[in-house]
mmCIF file of the C-alpha atoms, coordinates in Angstrom:
data_MODEL
# 
_entry.id   MODEL 
# 
loop_
_atom_site.group_PDB 
_atom_site.id 
_atom_site.type_symbol 
_atom_site.label_atom_id 
_atom_site.label_alt_id 
_atom_site.label_comp_id 
_atom_site.label_asym_id 
_atom_site.label_entity_id 
_atom_site.label_seq_id 
_atom_site.pdbx_PDB_ins_code 
_atom_site.Cartn_x 
_atom_site.Cartn_y 
_atom_site.Cartn_z 
_atom_site.occupancy 
_atom_site.B_iso_or_equiv 
_atom_site.pdbx_formal_charge 
_atom_site.auth_seq_id 
_atom_site.auth_comp_id 
_atom_site.auth_asym_id 
_atom_site.auth_atom_id 
_atom_site.pdbx_PDB_model_num 
ATOM 1  C CA . MET A 1 1  ? -33.111 -41.324 6.126  1.00 0.00 ? 1  MET A CA 1 
ATOM 2  C CA . LEU A 1 2  ? -36.480 -43.057 6.521  1.00 0.00 ? 2  LEU A CA 1 
ATOM 3  C CA . ASP A 1 3  ? -36.999 -43.962 2.874  1.00 0.00 ? 3  ASP A CA 1 
ATOM 4  C CA . SER A 1 4  ? -33.731 -45.943 2.777  1.00 0.00 ? 4  SER A CA 1 
ATOM 5  C CA . LEU A 1 5  ? -34.573 -47.965 5.922  1.00 0.00 ? 5  LEU A CA 1 
ATOM 6  C CA . LYS A 1 6  ? -36.368 -51.265 5.238  1.00 0.00 ? 6  LYS A CA 1 
ATOM 7  C CA . PHE A 1 7  ? -36.147 -52.935 8.676  1.00 0.00 ? 7  PHE A CA 1 
ATOM 8  C CA . GLY A 1 8  ? -34.828 -51.384 11.867 1.00 0.00 ? 8  GLY A CA 1 
ATOM 9  C CA . SER A 1 9  ? -35.290 -48.424 14.163 1.00 0.00 ? 9  SER A CA 1 
ATOM 10 C CA . ILE A 1 10 ? -34.417 -44.767 14.553 1.00 0.00 ? 10 ILE A CA 1 
ATOM 11 C CA . THR A 1 11 ? -33.703 -43.302 17.998 1.00 0.00 ? 11 THR A CA 1 
ATOM 12 C CA . ILE A 1 12 ? -33.799 -39.559 18.634 1.00 0.00 ? 12 ILE A CA 1 
ATOM 13 C CA . VAL A 1 13 ? -31.993 -38.266 21.740 1.00 0.00 ? 13 VAL A CA 1 
ATOM 14 C CA . VAL A 1 14 ? -33.214 -34.967 23.191 1.00 0.00 ? 14 VAL A CA 1 
ATOM 15 C CA . GLN A 1 15 ? -31.440 -32.872 25.847 1.00 0.00 ? 15 GLN A CA 1 
ATOM 16 C CA . ASP A 1 16 ? -32.836 -29.593 27.180 1.00 0.00 ? 16 ASP A CA 1 
ATOM 17 C CA . GLY A 1 17 ? -35.525 -29.613 24.489 1.00 0.00 ? 17 GLY A CA 1 
ATOM 18 C CA . LYS A 1 18 ? -33.045 -29.930 21.596 1.00 0.00 ? 18 LYS A CA 1 
ATOM 19 C CA . VAL A 1 19 ? -32.261 -32.923 19.395 1.00 0.00 ? 19 VAL A CA 1 
ATOM 20 C CA . VAL A 1 20 ? -28.625 -33.801 20.091 1.00 0.00 ? 20 VAL A CA 1 
ATOM 21 C CA . GLN A 1 21 ? -28.307 -37.249 18.512 1.00 0.00 ? 21 GLN A CA 1 
ATOM 22 C CA . ILE A 1 22 ? -30.014 -39.458 15.941 1.00 0.00 ? 22 ILE A CA 1 
ATOM 23 C CA . GLU A 1 23 ? -29.219 -43.171 15.787 1.00 0.00 ? 23 GLU A CA 1 
ATOM 24 C CA . LYS A 1 24 ? -30.217 -45.414 12.886 1.00 0.00 ? 24 LYS A CA 1 
ATOM 25 C CA . ASN A 1 25 ? -30.146 -49.174 13.444 1.00 0.00 ? 25 ASN A CA 1 
ATOM 26 C CA . GLU A 1 26 ? -30.782 -51.207 10.323 1.00 0.00 ? 26 GLU A CA 1 
ATOM 27 C CA . LYS A 1 27 ? -31.480 -54.925 10.296 1.00 0.00 ? 27 LYS A CA 1 
ATOM 28 C CA . VAL A 1 28 ? -30.469 -56.929 7.249  1.00 0.00 ? 28 VAL A CA 1 
ATOM 29 C CA . ARG A 1 29 ? -31.944 -60.358 6.604  1.00 0.00 ? 29 ARG A CA 1 
ATOM 30 C CA . LEU A 1 30 ? -29.450 -62.803 5.117  1.00 0.00 ? 30 LEU A CA 1 
ATOM 31 C CA . GLN A 1 31 ? -30.948 -65.451 2.885  1.00 0.00 ? 31 GLN A CA 1 
ATOM 32 C CA . SER A 1 32 ? -29.480 -68.921 2.778  1.00 0.00 ? 32 SER A CA 1 
ATOM 33 C CA . ASN A 1 33 ? -29.367 -71.101 -0.330 1.00 0.00 ? 33 ASN A CA 1 
ATOM 34 C CA . LYS A 1 34 ? -29.985 -74.213 1.814  1.00 0.00 ? 34 LYS A CA 1 
ATOM 35 C CA . THR A 1 35 ? -33.319 -75.956 1.592  1.00 0.00 ? 35 THR A CA 1 
ATOM 36 C CA . ARG A 1 36 ? -34.778 -77.097 4.893  1.00 0.00 ? 36 ARG A CA 1 
# 
């Protein structure tokens, strides 16, 4: 999971000492062909 993530975050939710949920939020940068 971590090696495929370039930019973003991973959230681990714990209840009663056990991992119950893992969320992966990935950010993708879109490149424009416009020159500024």
